[in-house]
FIKOLZA-1660 file (N, C-alpha, C; in steps of 0.1 Angstrom, whole numbers, plus 5000, padded with zeros to 4 digits):
% residues 239
   i   px   py   pz ch aa at
   1 5578 3412 6339  A  M  N
   1 5578 3402 6350  A  M CA
   1 5583 3389 6345  A  M  C
   2 5591 3383 6353  A  I  N
   2 5598 3370 6349  A  I CA
   2 5591 3359 6356  A  I  C
   3 5586 3349 6349  A  D  N
   3 5579 3337 6355  A  D CA
   3 5589 3326 6353  A  D  C
   4 5594 3320 6364  A  T  N
   4 5604 3309 6363  A  T CA
   4 5598 3296 6367  A  T  C
   5 5605 3285 6364  A  N  N
   5 5600 3272 6368  A  N CA
   5 5607 3269 6381  A  N  C
   6 5606 3257 6386  A  K  N
   6 5610 3253 6399  A  K CA
   6 5625 3251 6400  A  K  C
   7 5632 3254 6390  A  G  N
   7 5647 3253 6391  A  G CA
   7 5653 3267 6392  A  G  C
   8 5665 3269 6394  A  G  N
   8 5672 3282 6394  A  G CA
   8 5667 3291 6404  A  G  C
   9 5660 3302 6399  A  L  N
   9 5655 3312 6408  A  L CA
   9 5645 3308 6418  A  L  C
  10 5638 3297 6416  A  Y  N
  10 5629 3292 6426  A  Y CA
  10 5636 3288 6439  A  Y  C
  11 5648 3283 6438  A  A  N
  11 5656 3279 6449  A  A CA
  11 5661 3291 6457  A  A  C
  12 5662 3303 6450  A  E  N
  12 5667 3315 6455  A  E CA
  12 5656 3325 6460  A  E  C
  13 5644 3320 6459  A  Y  N
  13 5632 3329 6461  A  Y CA
  13 5633 3336 6474  A  Y  C
  14 5636 3328 6485  A  D  N
  14 5636 3334 6498  A  D CA
  14 5647 3343 6501  A  D  C
  15 5657 3344 6492  A  K  N
  15 5668 3353 6494  A  K CA
  15 5666 3366 6487  A  K  C
  16 5655 3367 6479  A  L  N
  16 5652 3379 6472  A  L CA
  16 5644 3388 6481  A  L  C
  17 5643 3401 6477  A  L  N
  17 5636 3411 6486  A  L CA
  17 5622 3412 6483  A  L  C
  18 5613 3413 6493  A  N  N
  18 5599 3415 6491  A  N CA
  18 5596 3430 6489  A  N  C
  19 5583 3433 6487  A  A  N
  19 5580 3447 6484  A  A CA
  19 5583 3456 6495  A  A  C
  20 5581 3452 6507  A  S  N
  20 5584 3461 6519  A  S CA
  20 5598 3464 6520  A  S  C
  21 5607 3454 6518  A  Q  N
  21 5621 3455 6518  A  Q CA
  21 5626 3464 6507  A  Q  C
  22 5620 3463 6495  A  A  N
  22 5624 3471 6484  A  A CA
  22 5620 3486 6487  A  A  C
  23 5608 3488 6493  A  A  N
  23 5604 3502 6496  A  A CA
  23 5614 3508 6506  A  A  C
  24 5618 3500 6516  A  D  N
  24 5627 3505 6526  A  D CA
  24 5641 3509 6520  A  D  C
  25 5646 3500 6511  A  L  N
  25 5658 3503 6504  A  L CA
  25 5658 3515 6496  A  L  C
  26 5647 3518 6488  A  L  N
  26 5646 3529 6479  A  L CA
  26 5640 3541 6486  A  L  C
  27 5636 3540 6499  A  S  N
  27 5630 3551 6507  A  S CA
  27 5618 3556 6500  A  S  C
  28 5609 3546 6495  A  L  N
  28 5597 3550 6489  A  L CA
  28 5585 3543 6496  A  L  C
  29 5573 3548 6493  A  K  N
  29 5562 3542 6499  A  K CA
  29 5559 3528 6493  A  K  C
  30 5553 3519 6501  A  L  N
  30 5550 3506 6495  A  L CA
  30 5540 3507 6483  A  L  C
  31 5531 3517 6484  A  S  N
  31 5522 3519 6472  A  S CA
  31 5530 3523 6460  A  S  C
  32 5541 3530 6461  A  T  N
  32 5549 3534 6449  A  T CA
  32 5555 3522 6443  A  T  C
  33 5561 3513 6452  A  I  N
  33 5567 3501 6447  A  I CA
  33 5557 3493 6439  A  I  C
  34 5545 3492 6444  A  R  N
  34 5535 3484 6438  A  R CA
  34 5531 3490 6424  A  R  C
  35 5530 3503 6424  A  R  N
  35 5527 3510 6412  A  R CA
  35 5538 3508 6401  A  R  C
  36 5550 3509 6405  A  L  N
  36 5561 3507 6396  A  L CA
  36 5561 3493 6391  A  L  C
  37 5558 3484 6399  A  T  N
  37 5557 3470 6395  A  T CA
  37 5546 3468 6385  A  T  C
  38 5534 3474 6387  A  Y  N
  38 5523 3473 6378  A  Y CA
  38 5526 3480 6365  A  Y  C
  39 5534 3491 6365  A  E  N
  39 5538 3498 6353  A  E CA
  39 5550 3491 6346  A  E  C
  40 5555 3480 6352  A  R  N
  40 5566 3473 6346  A  R CA
  40 5579 3482 6346  A  R  C
  41 5579 3492 6355  A  A  N
  41 5591 3500 6356  A  A CA
  41 5602 3494 6365  A  A  C
  42 5598 3484 6372  A  L  N
  42 5607 3477 6381  A  L CA
  42 5606 3462 6379  A  L  C
  43 5618 3456 6375  A  P  N
  43 5618 3441 6372  A  P CA
  43 5615 3433 6385  A  P  C
  44 5607 3423 6383  A  V  N
  44 5603 3414 6395  A  V CA
  44 5605 3400 6391  A  V  C
  45 5605 3391 6401  A  I  N
  45 5606 3377 6399  A  I CA
  45 5594 3371 6405  A  I  C
  46 5588 3362 6398  A  R  N
  46 5576 3354 6404  A  R CA
  46 5578 3340 6399  A  R  C
  47 5584 3331 6407  A  P  N
  47 5585 3317 6404  A  P CA
  47 5571 3310 6403  A  P  C
  48 5570 3300 6395  A  T  N
  48 5558 3293 6394  A  T CA
  48 5554 3287 6408  A  T  C
  49 5541 3289 6411  A  G  N
  49 5537 3283 6424  A  G CA
  49 5538 3293 6436  A  G  C
  50 5544 3305 6433  A  K  N
  50 5546 3315 6443  A  K CA
  50 5536 3327 6440  A  K  C
  51 5529 3332 6450  A  R  N
  51 5520 3343 6448  A  R CA
  51 5526 3356 6448  A  R  C
  52 5535 3358 6458  A  A  N
  52 5541 3372 6459  A  A CA
  52 5554 3373 6450  A  A  C
  53 5555 3385 6445  A  V  N
  53 5567 3388 6436  A  V CA
  53 5579 3391 6445  A  V  C
  54 5591 3390 6440  A  R  N
  54 5603 3393 6447  A  R CA
  54 5612 3402 6438  A  R  C
  55 5621 3409 6443  A  Y  N
  55 5629 3418 6436  A  Y CA
  55 5644 3415 6438  A  Y  C
  56 5652 3416 6427  A  R  N
  56 5666 3414 6428  A  R CA
  56 5673 3426 6434  A  R  C
  57 5683 3424 6442  A  L  N
  57 5690 3435 6448  A  L CA
  57 5697 3443 6438  A  L  C
  58 5702 3436 6427  A  S  N
  58 5709 3443 6417  A  S CA
  58 5700 3453 6409  A  S  C
  59 5687 3449 6407  A  D  N
  59 5678 3457 6400  A  D CA
  59 5675 3470 6408  A  D  C
  60 5673 3468 6422  A  L  N
  60 5671 3479 6430  A  L CA
  60 5682 3489 6431  A  L  C
  61 5695 3483 6432  A  E  N
  61 5706 3491 6432  A  E CA
  61 5708 3499 6419  A  E  C
  62 5704 3493 6408  A  S  N
  62 5705 3501 6395  A  S CA
  62 5695 3512 6395  A  S  C
  63 5683 3510 6401  A  L  N
  63 5673 3521 6402  A  L CA
  63 5678 3532 6411  A  L  C
  64 5684 3528 6422  A  L  N
  64 5690 3538 6431  A  L CA
  64 5700 3546 6424  A  L  C
  65 5709 3540 6416  A  K  N
  65 5719 3547 6409  A  K CA
  65 5713 3557 6399  A  K  C
  66 5703 3553 6392  A  K  N
  66 5696 3562 6383  A  K CA
  66 5690 3574 6390  A  K  C
  67 5684 3572 6401  A  R  N
  67 5678 3583 6409  A  R CA
  67 5688 3593 6414  A  R  C
  68 5700 3589 6416  A  S  N
  68 5711 3598 6422  A  S CA
  68 5718 3605 6411  A  S  C
  69 5716 3602 6398  A  Q  N
  69 5724 3609 6388  A  Q CA
  69 5717 3621 6383  A  Q  C
  70 5724 3633 6382  A  P  N
  70 5719 3645 6377  A  P CA
  70 5714 3643 6362  A  P  C
  71 5705 3651 6358  A  N  N
  71 5700 3650 6344  A  N CA
  71 5704 3663 6337  A  N  C
  72 5715 3662 6330  A  A  N
  72 5720 3673 6321  A  A CA
  72 5719 3687 6328  A  A  C
  73 5725 3688 6340  A  G  N
  73 5726 3700 6347  A  G CA
  73 5715 3704 6355  A  G  C
  74 5704 3696 6354  A  R  N
  74 5692 3698 6363  A  R CA
  74 5694 3692 6376  A  R  C
  75 5685 3694 6385  A  R  N
  75 5686 3688 6399  A  R CA
  75 5686 3673 6398  A  R  C
  76 5692 3667 6408  A  A  N
  76 5692 3652 6408  A  A CA
  76 5678 3647 6410  A  A  C
  77 5675 3636 6404  A  M  N
  77 5661 3631 6404  A  M CA
  77 5658 3626 6418  A  M  C
  78 5646 3629 6423  A  K  N
  78 5642 3625 6436  A  K CA
  78 5633 3613 6437  A  K  C
  79 5626 3611 6426  A  T  N
  79 5616 3600 6426  A  T CA
  79 5617 3593 6413  A  T  C
  80 5612 3580 6412  A  P  N
  80 5612 3573 6400  A  P CA
  80 5603 3580 6389  A  P  C
  81 5593 3588 6394  A  E  N
  81 5585 3595 6384  A  E CA
  81 5592 3605 6376  A  E  C
  82 5603 3610 6381  A  M  N
  82 5611 3621 6375  A  M CA
  82 5622 3615 6365  A  M  C
  83 5625 3602 6366  A  M  N
  83 5636 3596 6359  A  M CA
  83 5634 3597 6344  A  M  C
  84 5621 3596 6339  A  N  N
  84 5618 3597 6325  A  N CA
  84 5608 3608 6323  A  N  C
  85 5611 3620 6328  A  A  N
  85 5601 3631 6328  A  A CA
  85 5596 3634 6314  A  A  C
  86 5605 3636 6305  A  Q  N
  86 5601 3639 6291  A  Q CA
  86 5592 3628 6285  A  Q  C
  87 5596 3616 6288  A  E  N
  87 5588 3605 6282  A  E CA
  87 5574 3604 6289  A  E  C
  88 5574 3606 6302  A  H  N
  88 5561 3606 6309  A  H CA
  88 5552 3617 6304  A  H  C
  89 5558 3629 6302  A  N  N
  89 5550 3640 6297  A  N CA
  89 5545 3638 6283  A  N  C
  90 5553 3631 6274  A  A  N
  90 5549 3628 6261  A  A CA
  90 5537 3618 6261  A  A  C
  91 5537 3609 6271  A  Q  N
  91 5527 3598 6271  A  Q CA
  91 5515 3602 6279  A  Q  C
  92 5516 3614 6286  A  W  N
  92 5505 3617 6295  A  W CA
  92 5492 3620 6288  A  W  C
  93 5481 3614 6293  A  K  N
  93 5468 3617 6287  A  K CA
  93 5458 3619 6299  A  K  C
  94 5448 3628 6297  A  P  N
  94 5438 3630 6307  A  P CA
  94 5430 3617 6309  A  P  C
  95 5426 3615 6322  A  G  N
  95 5419 3603 6325  A  G CA
  95 5416 3602 6340  A  G  C
  96 5410 3591 6344  A  P  N
  96 5407 3589 6358  A  P CA
  96 5419 3585 6366  A  P  C
  97 5419 3589 6379  A  I  N
  97 5429 3585 6388  A  I CA
  97 5423 3574 6397  A  I  C
  98 5430 3562 6397  A  I  N
  98 5424 3550 6403  A  I CA
  98 5433 3547 6415  A  I  C
  99 5426 3543 6426  A  V  N
  99 5433 3539 6438  A  V CA
  99 5428 3525 6442  A  V  C
 100 5437 3515 6443  A  C  N
 100 5433 3502 6447  A  C CA
 100 5430 3502 6462  A  C  C
 101 5419 3497 6466  A  L  N
 101 5415 3498 6480  A  L CA
 101 5423 3489 6489  A  L  C
 102 5431 3480 6484  A  S  N
 102 5440 3472 6492  A  S CA
 102 5451 3480 6497  A  S  C
 103 5454 3492 6491  A  E  N
 103 5464 3501 6495  A  E CA
 103 5459 3512 6504  A  E  C
 104 5446 3512 6507  A  V  N
 104 5440 3522 6516  A  V CA
 104 5440 3517 6530  A  V  C
 105 5445 3525 6539  A  K  N
 105 5445 3521 6554  A  K CA
 105 5432 3525 6560  A  K  C
 106 5425 3516 6567  A  S  N
 106 5413 3519 6574  A  S CA
 106 5416 3529 6585  A  S  C
 107 5407 3539 6587  A  E  N
 107 5408 3548 6598  A  E CA
 107 5395 3551 6605  A  E  C
 108 5396 3554 6617  A  A  N
 108 5384 3557 6625  A  A CA
 108 5379 3571 6622  A  A  C
 109 5367 3574 6622  A  V  N
 109 5361 3587 6620  A  V CA
 109 5365 3596 6631  A  V  C
 110 5370 3608 6628  A  N  N
 110 5373 3618 6639  A  N CA
 110 5360 3627 6640  A  N  C
 111 5352 3624 6650  A  W  N
 111 5339 3631 6651  A  W CA
 111 5341 3645 6658  A  W  C
 112 5334 3655 6653  A  L  N
 112 5332 3668 6660  A  L CA
 112 5320 3666 6669  A  L  C
 113 5308 3662 6664  A  W  N
 113 5297 3658 6671  A  W CA
 113 5294 3644 6668  A  W  C
 114 5297 3634 6677  A  P  N
 114 5296 3620 6674  A  P CA
 114 5283 3616 6667  A  P  C
 115 5285 3609 6656  A  H  N
 115 5275 3604 6647  A  H CA
 115 5267 3614 6640  A  H  C
 116 5270 3627 6641  A  Y  N
 116 5263 3637 6634  A  Y CA
 116 5272 3646 6625  A  Y  C
 117 5283 3651 6630  A  I  N
 117 5292 3660 6623  A  I CA
 117 5306 3654 6624  A  I  C
 118 5312 3649 6613  A  P  N
 118 5326 3644 6614  A  P CA
 118 5335 3656 6612  A  P  C
 119 5347 3655 6619  A  G  N
 119 5357 3666 6619  A  G CA
 119 5364 3665 6606  A  G  C
 120 5368 3677 6600  A  G  N
 120 5376 3677 6588  A  G CA
 120 5368 3673 6575  A  G  C
 121 5355 3672 6576  A  K  N
 121 5347 3669 6564  A  K CA
 121 5336 3678 6562  A  K  C
 122 5330 3677 6550  A  L  N
 122 5319 3686 6546  A  L CA
 122 5306 3680 6552  A  L  C
 123 5298 3688 6559  A  T  N
 123 5285 3685 6564  A  T CA
 123 5275 3695 6558  A  T  C
 124 5265 3690 6551  A  L  N
 124 5254 3699 6546  A  L CA
 124 5242 3699 6554  A  L  C
 125 5237 3711 6557  A  L  N
 125 5224 3713 6565  A  L CA
 125 5214 3719 6555  A  L  C
 126 5205 3710 6551  A  I  N
 126 5196 3713 6540  A  I CA
 126 5182 3714 6544  A  I  C
 127 5174 3724 6540  A  G  N
 127 5160 3725 6543  A  G CA
 127 5154 3737 6537  A  G  C
 128 5141 3738 6537  A  D  N
 128 5134 3749 6531  A  D CA
 128 5137 3762 6539  A  D  C
 129 5135 3774 6533  A  P  N
 129 5137 3787 6539  A  P CA
 129 5128 3788 6552  A  P  C
 130 5133 3795 6562  A  G  N
 130 5126 3798 6573  A  G CA
 130 5125 3787 6584  A  G  C
 131 5132 3776 6582  A  L  N
 131 5131 3765 6592  A  L CA
 131 5141 3767 6603  A  L  C
 132 5151 3777 6602  A  G  N
 132 5160 3779 6613  A  G CA
 132 5174 3773 6611  A  G  C
 133 5178 3771 6599  A  K  N
 133 5191 3765 6596  A  K CA
 133 5202 3774 6601  A  K  C
 134 5201 3787 6598  A  S  N
 134 5212 3797 6603  A  S CA
 134 5212 3797 6618  A  S  C
 135 5200 3797 6624  A  F  N
 135 5199 3798 6639  A  F CA
 135 5206 3785 6645  A  F  C
 136 5204 3774 6638  A  L  N
 136 5210 3761 6643  A  L CA
 136 5226 3762 6642  A  L  C
 137 5230 3767 6630  A  T  N
 137 5245 3767 6628  A  T CA
 137 5252 3776 6639  A  T  C
 138 5245 3787 6643  A  L  N
 138 5251 3796 6653  A  L CA
 138 5250 3790 6667  A  L  C
 139 5240 3781 6669  A  D  N
 139 5240 3774 6681  A  D CA
 139 5252 3764 6682  A  D  C
 140 5255 3758 6671  A  L  N
 140 5266 3749 6670  A  L CA
 140 5279 3757 6673  A  L  C
 141 5280 3768 6666  A  A  N
 141 5292 3777 6668  A  A CA
 141 5294 3781 6683  A  A  C
 142 5283 3784 6689  A  S  N
 142 5283 3788 6703  A  S CA
 142 5288 3776 6712  A  S  C
 143 5284 3764 6709  A  R  N
 143 5288 3753 6717  A  R CA
 143 5303 3750 6716  A  R  C
 144 5308 3751 6703  A  V  N
 144 5322 3749 6701  A  V CA
 144 5330 3759 6708  A  V  C
 145 5326 3772 6706  A  S  N
 145 5334 3783 6712  A  S CA
 145 5335 3783 6727  A  S  C
 146 5324 3778 6733  A  A  N
 146 5323 3778 6748  A  A CA
 146 5327 3764 6753  A  A  C
 147 5328 3754 6745  A  G  N
 147 5332 3741 6749  A  G CA
 147 5321 3733 6757  A  G  C
 148 5308 3737 6754  A  T  N
 148 5297 3731 6761  A  T CA
 148 5293 3718 6753  A  T  C
 149 5284 3710 6760  A  S  N
 149 5280 3697 6754  A  S CA
 149 5271 3699 6742  A  S  C
 150 5270 3689 6734  A  W  N
 150 5261 3689 6723  A  W CA
 150 5246 3687 6727  A  W  C
 151 5237 3690 6718  A  P  N
 151 5223 3689 6722  A  P CA
 151 5218 3675 6728  A  P  C
 152 5225 3664 6724  A  D  N
 152 5221 3651 6729  A  D CA
 152 5229 3648 6741  A  D  C
 153 5236 3657 6747  A  G  N
 153 5243 3655 6760  A  G CA
 153 5257 3649 6758  A  G  C
 154 5262 3646 6746  A  T  N
 154 5275 3641 6745  A  T CA
 154 5285 3653 6747  A  T  C
 155 5297 3649 6751  A  T  N
 155 5308 3659 6754  A  T CA
 155 5311 3667 6741  A  T  C
 156 5312 3680 6743  A  G  N
 156 5315 3688 6731  A  G CA
 156 5330 3690 6730  A  G  C
 157 5334 3698 6720  A  V  N
 157 5348 3702 6717  A  V CA
 157 5349 3717 6720  A  V  C
 158 5361 3721 6723  A  H  N
 158 5364 3735 6726  A  H CA
 158 5374 3740 6716  A  H  C
 159 5370 3751 6709  A  G  N
 159 5379 3756 6699  A  G CA
 159 5374 3768 6692  A  G  C
 160 5381 3773 6683  A  N  N
 160 5377 3785 6675  A  N CA
 160 5367 3782 6664  A  N  C
 161 5359 3792 6660  A  V  N
 161 5350 3790 6649  A  V CA
 161 5351 3801 6639  A  V  C
 162 5351 3798 6626  A  V  N
 162 5351 3807 6615  A  V CA
 162 5338 3808 6608  A  V  C
 163 5333 3820 6606  A  L  N
 163 5320 3821 6599  A  L CA
 163 5321 3829 6586  A  L  C
 164 5314 3824 6576  A  L  N
 164 5311 3831 6564  A  L CA
 164 5296 3832 6562  A  L  C
 165 5291 3844 6565  A  T  N
 165 5276 3846 6565  A  T CA
 165 5273 3857 6556  A  T  C
 166 5264 3854 6546  A  A  N
 166 5261 3864 6535  A  A CA
 166 5247 3870 6537  A  A  C
 167 5239 3865 6546  A  E  N
 167 5225 3869 6546  A  E CA
 167 5222 3877 6559  A  E  C
 168 5229 3874 6570  A  D  N
 168 5226 3881 6583  A  D CA
 168 5237 3891 6587  A  D  C
 169 5232 3902 6593  A  G  N
 169 5242 3912 6597  A  G CA
 169 5249 3907 6610  A  G  C
 170 5262 3911 6610  A  L  N
 170 5270 3906 6622  A  L CA
 170 5265 3913 6635  A  L  C
 171 5262 3926 6634  A  G  N
 171 5258 3933 6646  A  G CA
 171 5244 3931 6651  A  G  C
 172 5235 3930 6641  A  D  N
 172 5220 3930 6645  A  D CA
 172 5215 3916 6646  A  D  C
 173 5222 3906 6641  A  T  N
 173 5217 3892 6641  A  T CA
 173 5226 3882 6646  A  T  C
 174 5238 3882 6640  A  V  N
 174 5248 3871 6644  A  V CA
 174 5252 3873 6659  A  V  C
 175 5257 3885 6662  A  R  N
 175 5262 3886 6676  A  R CA
 175 5251 3885 6686  A  R  C
 176 5239 3890 6685  A  P  N
 176 5229 3888 6695  A  P CA
 176 5226 3873 6696  A  P  C
 177 5225 3866 6685  A  R  N
 177 5222 3851 6686  A  R CA
 177 5233 3844 6694  A  R  C
 178 5246 3847 6691  A  L  N
 178 5257 3841 6698  A  L CA
 178 5256 3844 6713  A  L  C
 179 5253 3856 6716  A  D  N
 179 5252 3860 6730  A  D CA
 179 5242 3852 6738  A  D  C
 180 5230 3851 6732  A  V  N
 180 5219 3844 6738  A  V CA
 180 5222 3829 6739  A  V  C
 181 5230 3824 6730  A  A  N
 181 5234 3809 6730  A  A CA
 181 5245 3807 6740  A  A  C
 182 5251 3817 6745  A  G  N
 182 5262 3815 6755  A  G CA
 182 5276 3813 6748  A  G  C
 183 5278 3819 6737  A  A  N
 183 5290 3817 6730  A  A CA
 183 5302 3825 6736  A  A  C
 184 5314 3820 6735  A  D  N
 184 5326 3828 6738  A  D CA
 184 5330 3835 6725  A  D  C
 185 5325 3848 6723  A  T  N
 185 5327 3854 6711  A  T CA
 185 5341 3858 6708  A  T  C
 186 5350 3857 6718  A  S  N
 186 5364 3859 6715  A  S CA
 186 5370 3847 6707  A  S  C
 187 5362 3837 6705  A  R  N
 187 5367 3825 6697  A  R CA
 187 5359 3824 6684  A  R  C
 188 5351 3834 6681  A  V  N
 188 5344 3833 6668  A  V CA
 188 5348 3844 6659  A  V  C
 189 5352 3841 6647  A  F  N
 189 5358 3850 6637  A  F CA
 189 5350 3849 6624  A  F  C
 190 5346 3861 6619  A  A  N
 190 5339 3862 6606  A  A CA
 190 5348 3867 6595  A  A  C
 191 5348 3860 6584  A  I  N
 191 5354 3865 6572  A  I CA
 191 5344 3873 6564  A  I  C
 192 5345 3886 6564  A  T  N
 192 5335 3895 6558  A  T CA
 192 5338 3898 6543  A  T  C
 193 5350 3894 6538  A  G  N
 193 5353 3897 6524  A  G CA
 193 5367 3894 6521  A  G  C
 194 5372 3898 6509  A  V  N
 194 5385 3896 6505  A  V CA
 194 5389 3907 6496  A  V  C
 195 5401 3912 6498  A  R  N
 195 5406 3923 6489  A  R CA
 195 5417 3917 6480  A  R  C
 196 5414 3917 6467  A  R  N
 196 5423 3910 6458  A  R CA
 196 5434 3919 6452  A  R  C
 197 5432 3932 6453  A  K  N
 197 5442 3941 6448  A  K CA
 197 5444 3953 6458  A  K  C
 198 5456 3959 6458  A  E  N
 198 5458 3970 6467  A  E CA
 198 5449 3982 6464  A  E  C
 199 5443 3987 6475  A  N  N
 199 5434 3998 6475  A  N CA
 199 5421 3994 6468  A  N  C
 200 5418 3982 6465  A  A  N
 200 5406 3978 6458  A  A CA
 200 5395 3976 6469  A  A  C
 201 5383 3976 6464  A  I  N
 201 5371 3974 6473  A  I CA
 201 5371 3960 6477  A  I  C
 202 5364 3958 6489  A  T  N
 202 5363 3944 6494  A  T CA
 202 5353 3936 6486  A  T  C
 203 5356 3925 6482  A  D  N
 203 5347 3916 6475  A  D CA
 203 5342 3905 6484  A  D  C
 204 5331 3899 6480  A  L  N
 204 5326 3887 6487  A  L CA
 204 5335 3876 6484  A  L  C
 205 5338 3867 6494  A  V  N
 205 5346 3856 6491  A  V CA
 205 5340 3847 6481  A  V  C
 206 5348 3842 6471  A  Q  N
 206 5344 3832 6462  A  Q CA
 206 5353 3820 6463  A  Q  C
 207 5348 3809 6468  A  L  N
 207 5356 3798 6471  A  L CA
 207 5364 3793 6460  A  L  C
 208 5360 3795 6447  A  G  N
 208 5367 3790 6436  A  G CA
 208 5381 3797 6434  A  G  C
 209 5382 3809 6439  A  Q  N
 209 5395 3816 6437  A  Q CA
 209 5401 3821 6450  A  Q  C
 210 5394 3820 6462  A  D  N
 210 5399 3825 6474  A  D CA
 210 5402 3815 6485  A  D  C
 211 5404 3803 6481  A  L  N
 211 5407 3792 6490  A  L CA
 211 5420 3795 6498  A  L  C
 212 5430 3801 6491  A  Q  N
 212 5443 3803 6498  A  Q CA
 212 5441 3813 6509  A  Q  C
 213 5436 3825 6507  A  P  N
 213 5434 3834 6519  A  P CA
 213 5425 3829 6530  A  P  C
 214 5415 3821 6526  A  C  N
 214 5406 3815 6536  A  C CA
 214 5414 3804 6544  A  C  C
 215 5423 3797 6537  A  G  N
 215 5431 3787 6543  A  G CA
 215 5440 3793 6554  A  G  C
 216 5445 3805 6550  A  I  N
 216 5454 3812 6560  A  I CA
 216 5447 3816 6573  A  I  C
 217 5434 3820 6571  A  V  N
 217 5426 3823 6583  A  V CA
 217 5424 3811 6591  A  V  C
 218 5420 3800 6585  A  L  N
 218 5418 3787 6592  A  L CA
 218 5430 3783 6600  A  L  C
 219 5442 3784 6593  A  K  N
 219 5454 3780 6600  A  K CA
 219 5458 3789 6611  A  K  C
 220 5456 3802 6610  A  E  N
 220 5459 3812 6621  A  E CA
 220 5450 3810 6632  A  E  C
 221 5437 3808 6630  A  T  N
 221 5428 3806 6641  A  T CA
 221 5427 3792 6646  A  T  C
 222 5433 3782 6639  A  Q  N
 222 5431 3768 6642  A  Q CA
 222 5417 3764 6645  A  Q  C
 223 5408 3768 6636  A  A  N
 223 5394 3766 6637  A  A CA
 223 5390 3752 6638  A  A  C
 224 5381 3749 6647  A  R  N
 224 5376 3735 6648  A  R CA
 224 5363 3734 6640  A  R  C
 225 5357 3745 6637  A  L  N
 225 5344 3745 6629  A  L CA
 225 5344 3757 6620  A  L  C
 226 5340 3754 6607  A  V  N
 226 5338 3765 6597  A  V CA
 226 5324 3764 6592  A  V  C
 227 5317 3775 6593  A  I  N
 227 5303 3776 6589  A  I CA
 227 5302 3785 6577  A  I  C
 228 5296 3780 6566  A  I  N
 228 5294 3788 6554  A  I CA
 228 5279 3789 6551  A  I  C
 229 5273 3801 6552  A  D  N
 229 5259 3803 6552  A  D CA
 229 5254 3815 6544  A  D  C
 230 5248 3812 6532  A  P  N
 230 5246 3799 6526  A  P CA
 230 5258 3795 6517  A  P  C
 231 5260 3783 6514  A  L  N
 231 5271 3779 6505  A  L CA
 231 5270 3785 6491  A  L  C
 232 5258 3786 6486  A  S  N
 232 5256 3790 6472  A  S CA
 232 5260 3805 6471  A  S  C
 233 5261 3813 6481  A  A  N
 233 5265 3827 6480  A  A CA
 233 5280 3828 6478  A  A  C
 234 5287 3818 6481  A  Y  N
 234 5302 3818 6480  A  Y CA
 234 5308 3810 6469  A  Y  C
 235 5299 3805 6460  A  L  N
 235 5304 3797 6449  A  L CA
 235 5308 3805 6437  A  L  C
 236 5305 3818 6436  A  G  N
 236 5309 3826 6425  A  G CA
 236 5301 3822 6412  A  G  C
 237 5307 3825 6401  A  N  N
 237 5301 3822 6388  A  N CA
 237 5302 3807 6385  A  N  C
 238 5291 3799 6386  A  T  N
 238 5292 3785 6384  A  T CA
 238 5287 3781 6370  A  T  C
 239 5284 3790 6361  A  E  N
 239 5279 3787 6348  A  E CA
 239 5290 3780 6339  A  E  C
% end
């Protein structure tokens, strides 16, 4: 980073590019420009008395040129991270990944059940055995499948549901409960296991190694709600 006095570059300050303009020129995210600046991979100008840094057009054009050059017969580099791949690999060390909250965009919560169950996030239902946790989850599944309102009267959502249930039989427990609760069972799908090899027996899903096939099911069904009951049965060997 170059810190100048009030002569020379100070007078040209307004003619230099800001971070947003640099990001547009390089077709990069603004957060990437800031990271490159922090890592001193991109020269910047900061005259005395000015808070925001600026970028020379010539420096950005030089970076563009480097990105477009093939690397010894390999594919042309797409991002600044690839320009010094070997050097980065040599310097790589395990450690924390840090995100500056000034670069995080605030978003509203996408609620499945307003103020109780957020969409696209993990919700844990915890309690002692015999209190009706499984019964409650099937009531929620019924409401989503049929598009009926939530217990507090708020408008419900209508969509498909995916179940992973290890303790209750589908025919003698799950289906009867869904019927009583008024579910649209054509919208409820149960993952009963996974076959990892041809002609192999069906194994119980283990989330640690079966996320990909489960993800395929969620994508194909476009599930609005996924119920795992109980979660501990699908964690596999956690020792």
